[in-house]
Backbone as CSV, one residue per row, in Angstrom:
resi,resn,N_x,N_y,N_z,CA_x,CA_y,CA_z,C_x,C_y,C_z
1,UNK,90.145,50.950,69.170,91.157,51.386,70.106,91.405,50.292,71.138
2,UNK,92.659,50.017,71.418,93.008,48.992,72.386,92.637,49.432,73.796
3,UNK,92.167,48.481,74.580,91.832,48.713,75.977,93.095,48.477,76.798
4,UNK,93.618,49.496,77.499,94.855,49.306,78.261,94.719,48.317,79.417
5,UNK,93.485,48.017,79.834,93.297,47.053,80.914,93.331,45.612,80.400
6,UNK,93.225,45.432,79.080,93.244,44.089,78.481,94.678,43.619,78.339
7,UNK,94.941,42.362,78.693,96.302,41.858,78.512,96.634,41.732,77.028
8,UNK,97.924,41.673,76.728,98.373,41.465,75.349,98.218,40.000,74.955
9,UNK,98.290,39.111,75.930,98.101,37.674,75.698,97.483,37.054,76.940
10,UNK,96.586,36.102,76.727,95.964,35.373,77.822,95.628,33.990,77.312
11,UNK,96.129,32.987,77.982,95.779,31.605,77.648,95.789,30.791,78.933
12,UNK,94.665,30.159,79.217,94.524,29.350,80.422,93.941,28.019,80.008
13,UNK,94.632,26.946,80.324,94.167,25.605,79.971,94.185,24.719,81.195
14,UNK,93.122,23.970,81.331,93.019,22.978,82.387,92.522,21.704,81.722
15,UNK,93.454,20.887,81.189,93.021,19.738,80.405,92.420,18.583,81.177
16,UNK,92.598,18.507,82.497,92.023,17.345,83.163,91.467,17.612,84.558
17,UNK,91.249,18.865,84.890,90.727,19.186,86.212,89.223,18.910,86.242
18,UNK,88.762,17.934,87.011,87.346,17.546,86.968,86.368,18.677,87.248
19,UNK,86.710,19.618,88.110,85.767,20.695,88.435,85.437,21.536,87.213
20,UNK,86.348,21.645,86.279,86.106,22.427,85.072,85.793,21.553,83.871
21,UNK,85.981,20.262,83.994,86.027,19.369,82.863,87.186,19.846,81.999
22,UNK,87.202,19.568,80.725,88.343,19.978,79.913,88.030,21.291,79.215
23,UNK,88.907,22.294,79.377,88.655,23.554,78.698,89.923,24.362,78.523
24,UNK,89.844,25.307,77.590,90.880,26.311,77.382,90.188,27.648,77.187
25,UNK,90.854,28.693,77.576,90.343,30.051,77.424,91.482,30.869,76.832
26,UNK,91.271,31.397,75.614,92.350,32.048,74.870,91.889,33.415,74.382
27,UNK,92.735,34.420,74.582,92.450,35.768,74.103,92.569,35.815,72.586
28,UNK,91.548,36.349,71.959,91.545,36.552,70.512,90.985,37.944,70.254
29,UNK,91.859,38.866,69.901,91.421,40.255,69.734,91.018,40.826,71.071
30,UNK,89.788,41.294,71.172,89.283,41.873,72.412,88.419,40.900,73.211
31,UNK,88.325,39.654,72.755,87.434,38.683,73.392,88.205,37.440,73.797
32,UNK,87.598,36.683,74.686,88.142,35.382,75.038,87.368,34.315,74.284
33,UNK,88.063,33.318,73.825,87.416,32.178,73.184,87.523,31.010,74.152
34,UNK,86.376,30.460,74.475,86.262,29.367,75.435,86.072,28.078,74.651
35,UNK,87.019,27.160,74.792,86.958,25.852,74.153,86.683,24.824,75.236
36,UNK,85.617,24.046,75.042,85.231,23.074,76.059,84.759,21.799,75.376
37,UNK,85.559,20.755,75.461,85.198,19.445,74.906,84.661,19.539,73.484
38,UNK,85.353,20.248,72.611,84.979,20.332,71.207,84.029,21.460,70.860
39,UNK,83.500,22.167,71.842,82.644,23.307,71.552,83.440,24.592,71.746
40,UNK,82.971,25.645,71.097,83.663,26.932,71.145,82.637,28.024,71.402
41,UNK,82.993,28.962,72.298,82.099,30.084,72.594,82.940,31.333,72.759
42,UNK,82.524,32.412,72.127,83.218,33.695,72.256,82.634,34.426,73.462
43,UNK,83.522,34.931,74.314,83.111,35.627,75.533,83.646,37.055,75.487
44,UNK,82.761,38.038,75.330,83.225,39.422,75.412,83.608,39.733,76.859
45,UNK,84.687,40.486,77.035,85.161,40.829,78.372,85.201,42.350,78.481
46,UNK,84.474,42.873,79.441,84.406,44.321,79.654,85.684,44.817,80.332
47,UNK,85.953,46.108,80.174,87.148,46.714,80.765,87.206,46.478,82.270
48,UNK,86.069,46.568,82.950,86.084,46.363,84.409,86.464,44.923,84.774
49,UNK,86.127,43.965,83.901,86.512,42.581,84.167,88.021,42.387,84.002
50,UNK,88.621,43.051,82.998,90.079,42.991,82.846,90.750,43.647,84.053
51,UNK,90.172,44.733,84.543,90.723,45.391,85.729,90.641,44.472,86.943
52,UNK,89.543,43.715,87.027,89.411,42.736,88.112,90.488,41.657,87.986
53,UNK,90.778,41.235,86.755,91.844,40.248,86.558,93.166,40.804,87.054
54,UNK,93.488,42.030,86.681,94.744,42.645,87.114,94.841,42.630,88.641
55,UNK,93.778,43.064,89.323,93.768,43.059,90.786,93.891,41.644,91.342
56,UNK,93.229,40.718,90.693,93.296,39.314,91.095,94.728,38.793,90.995
57,UNK,95.413,39.099,89.890,96.794,38.653,89.700,97.709,39.256,90.762
58,UNK,97.475,40.519,91.088,98.272,41.162,92.137,98.050,40.493,93.489
59,UNK,96.780,40.317,93.867,96.501,39.745,95.188,96.900,38.272,95.269
60,UNK,96.895,37.564,94.135,97.296,36.149,94.110,98.811,35.984,94.093
61,UNK,99.538,37.079,93.877,100.994,36.987,93.772,101.438,36.296,92.495
62,UNK,100.584,36.320,91.487,100.828,35.561,90.259,102.055,36.019,89.481
63,UNK,102.449,37.273,89.641,103.624,37.761,88.914,104.907,37.111,89.426
64,UNK,104.813,36.411,90.549,105.971,35.747,91.130,105.867,34.222,91.065
65,UNK,104.868,33.731,90.342,104.724,32.284,90.236,105.917,31.686,89.505
66,UNK,106.249,30.469,89.891,107.305,29.724,89.209,106.799,29.244,87.855
67,UNK,107.726,28.830,87.026,107.373,28.310,85.716,106.617,26.981,85.818
68,UNK,106.963,26.174,86.827,106.385,24.838,86.903,106.118,24.434,88.350
69,UNK,104.961,23.797,88.560,104.577,23.251,89.852,104.203,21.799,89.625
70,UNK,104.604,20.952,90.533,104.234,19.561,90.331,104.547,18.679,91.504
71,UNK,104.006,17.507,91.398,104.226,16.439,92.345,104.883,15.325,91.546
72,UNK,106.184,15.187,91.669,106.935,14.210,90.897,106.583,12.774,91.204
73,UNK,105.833,12.542,92.279,105.471,11.178,92.657,104.186,10.697,92.008
74,UNK,103.435,11.581,91.395,102.159,11.219,90.788,102.295,11.283,89.278
75,UNK,101.932,10.206,88.607,102.088,10.131,87.159,100.837,10.543,86.404
76,UNK,99.709,10.611,87.066,98.463,10.954,86.404,97.752,11.990,87.265
77,UNK,96.944,12.828,86.633,96.192,13.789,87.434,95.954,15.088,86.721
78,UNK,95.854,16.133,87.509,95.469,17.445,87.014,96.657,18.194,86.410
79,UNK,96.455,18.712,85.213,97.464,19.541,84.556,96.838,20.874,84.197
80,UNK,97.641,21.927,84.242,97.134,23.256,83.907,98.280,24.086,83.352
81,UNK,97.920,25.146,82.628,98.918,26.107,82.157,98.268,27.481,82.069
82,UNK,99.081,28.499,82.321,98.613,29.877,82.282,99.699,30.748,81.668
83,UNK,99.326,31.506,80.659,100.215,32.499,80.065,99.453,33.810,80.007
84,UNK,100.028,34.836,80.613,99.442,36.171,80.570,100.576,37.156,80.336
85,UNK,100.365,38.050,79.389,101.329,39.116,79.141,100.586,40.441,79.213
86,UNK,101.056,41.301,80.069,100.560,42.668,80.195,101.748,43.582,79.945
87,UNK,101.839,44.166,78.781,102.924,45.077,78.428,104.275,44.474,78.797
88,UNK,104.909,44.926,79.869,106.243,44.432,80.219,106.225,43.355,81.303
89,UNK,105.054,42.855,81.671,104.937,41.805,82.682,104.448,40.528,82.025
90,UNK,104.969,39.409,82.516,104.625,38.125,81.900,104.524,37.037,82.959
91,UNK,103.488,36.211,82.823,103.343,35.006,83.631,103.309,33.842,82.647
92,UNK,104.214,32.909,82.812,104.186,31.651,82.070,104.379,30.588,83.138
93,UNK,103.300,29.904,83.458,103.340,28.962,84.565,102.443,27.773,84.236
94,UNK,102.703,26.670,84.898,101.884,25.494,84.697,102.202,24.466,85.753
95,UNK,101.459,23.393,85.708,101.726,22.377,86.703,101.018,21.078,86.421
96,UNK,101.455,20.081,87.151,100.839,18.761,87.151,100.705,18.358,88.618
97,UNK,99.498,18.387,89.100,99.195,18.056,90.491,99.860,19.005,91.486
98,UNK,100.182,20.190,91.043,100.763,21.190,91.924,100.282,22.576,91.517
99,UNK,100.019,23.400,92.519,99.454,24.724,92.278,100.146,25.754,93.167
100,UNK,100.332,26.961,92.666,100.905,28.015,93.509,99.849,28.591,94.443
101,UNK,100.311,29.237,95.493,99.396,29.987,96.352,98.720,31.039,95.481
102,UNK,97.439,31.231,95.664,96.702,32.220,94.886,96.052,31.655,93.631
103,UNK,96.315,30.405,93.305,95.763,29.799,92.086,94.232,29.838,92.090
104,UNK,93.640,29.572,93.242,92.173,29.560,93.332,91.570,30.932,93.044
105,UNK,92.281,32.005,93.390,91.783,33.348,93.081,91.674,33.544,91.574
106,UNK,92.672,33.094,90.844,92.662,33.232,89.386,91.570,32.361,88.788
107,UNK,91.407,31.131,89.265,90.360,30.265,88.716,88.969,30.804,89.055
108,UNK,88.850,31.493,90.180,87.559,32.113,90.526,87.205,33.199,89.496
109,UNK,88.199,34.029,89.102,87.959,35.045,88.078,87.561,34.374,86.762
110,UNK,88.249,33.306,86.401,87.945,32.579,85.161,86.515,32.058,85.198
111,UNK,86.106,31.443,86.293,84.735,30.912,86.401,83.713,32.034,86.253
112,UNK,83.980,33.206,86.852,83.036,34.317,86.744,82.901,34.785,85.295
113,UNK,84.026,34.874,84.586,83.982,35.325,83.188,83.252,34.298,82.317
114,UNK,83.515,33.044,82.533,82.843,31.991,81.755,81.334,32.012,82.005
115,UNK,80.950,32.269,83.241,79.525,32.270,83.606,78.788,33.531,83.201
116,UNK,79.530,34.616,82.903,78.858,35.880,82.572,78.129,35.756,81.235
117,UNK,76.973,36.433,81.131,76.178,36.329,79.898,76.838,36.977,78.703
């Protein structure tokens, strides 16, 4: 049975952010698959963690994020992308050296899920 708190799609990539090193986190079925520098780990996500994500997205204002954030003056640096679909709501956003307000809240949730046993 599908968990209504789980998004229909989730993909978060930070290909060059030093604090995370290189990684992607992609929803596959009911679990997240964590790809990090050639390694892969399946992360089960409990319903309460998906509910925390929903609250995090609300408090971060993520449903209103722009499609693209960036600093046109910098040619090298941090790039990221986030795609989340919850039924009729969708976030497709990314950036190069630019981040929306609330971005740190979402990355905090990601770090907690990655660190969970």
